[in-house]
C-alpha positions as CSV (number, residue, x, y, z in Angstrom):
1,M,-2.6,-75.7,19.0
2,I,-4.9,-73.4,21.3
3,R,-3.1,-70.3,22.3
4,V,-3.9,-69.4,25.9
5,R,-3.0,-65.8,27.2
6,I,-2.9,-65.2,30.9
7,P,-2.0,-61.4,31.0
8,Q,-1.9,-61.0,34.9
9,K,0.8,-63.6,35.1
10,E,2.6,-62.4,31.9
11,K,2.3,-65.8,30.6
12,E,1.2,-67.5,27.3
13,I,1.0,-71.2,26.7
14,E,-0.2,-73.4,23.9
15,V,-2.2,-76.6,24.3
16,R,-3.6,-79.1,21.9
17,G,-7.2,-78.9,21.0
18,P,-10.1,-79.4,20.8
19,R,-10.4,-79.1,24.6
20,R,-13.0,-77.7,27.2
21,V,-12.1,-74.5,28.8
22,M,-12.2,-76.2,32.4
23,D,-9.5,-78.7,31.0
24,I,-7.3,-75.9,29.6
25,L,-7.4,-74.2,33.0
26,A,-6.4,-77.4,35.0
27,E,-3.5,-77.8,32.6
28,A,-2.4,-74.2,33.1
29,G,-2.7,-74.5,36.9
30,V,-5.5,-72.0,37.1
31,R,-8.4,-72.3,39.6
32,P,-11.7,-71.8,37.5
33,A,-13.4,-69.9,40.5
34,T,-10.9,-67.1,40.2
35,V,-11.1,-66.3,36.5
36,I,-13.2,-65.5,33.5
37,V,-12.3,-66.8,30.1
38,T,-12.9,-64.8,26.9
39,Q,-12.3,-65.2,23.2
40,G,-12.4,-61.8,21.6
41,R,-15.4,-60.0,23.1
42,K,-17.2,-63.3,24.0
43,L,-17.4,-64.8,27.5
44,L,-16.8,-68.5,27.5
45,T,-18.4,-71.1,29.8
46,K,-16.2,-73.6,31.5
47,D,-17.8,-76.3,29.3
48,H,-17.1,-74.4,26.1
49,R,-14.9,-76.4,23.6
50,V,-12.1,-74.6,22.2
51,Q,-10.7,-75.6,18.8
52,D,-7.1,-75.7,17.5
53,G,-6.1,-72.4,15.9
54,E,-8.1,-70.3,18.4
55,T,-6.8,-68.0,21.1
56,I,-8.4,-67.4,24.6
57,D,-7.7,-65.0,27.3
58,V,-7.8,-65.9,31.1
59,I,-8.6,-62.9,33.1
60,S,-8.4,-62.8,37.0
61,V,-11.5,-61.6,38.9
62,V,-10.7,-59.2,41.5
63,S,-13.1,-58.1,44.2
64,G,-12.9,-55.6,47.1
65,G,-14.8,-53.5,49.5
């Protein structure tokens, strides 16, 4: 299982892997354009394949002026 942490929503889910980041976001109900996804200190692309046993963090992008 892949552990998916979404700190802004105080949510954590597990999904079966291997799976692409974009597919994980779709299952979690997260719009890809609104977040970045990291694994440790590494930024992941939407096409990156995440393996079972790995943990990723979904971080909301905030902008303002």
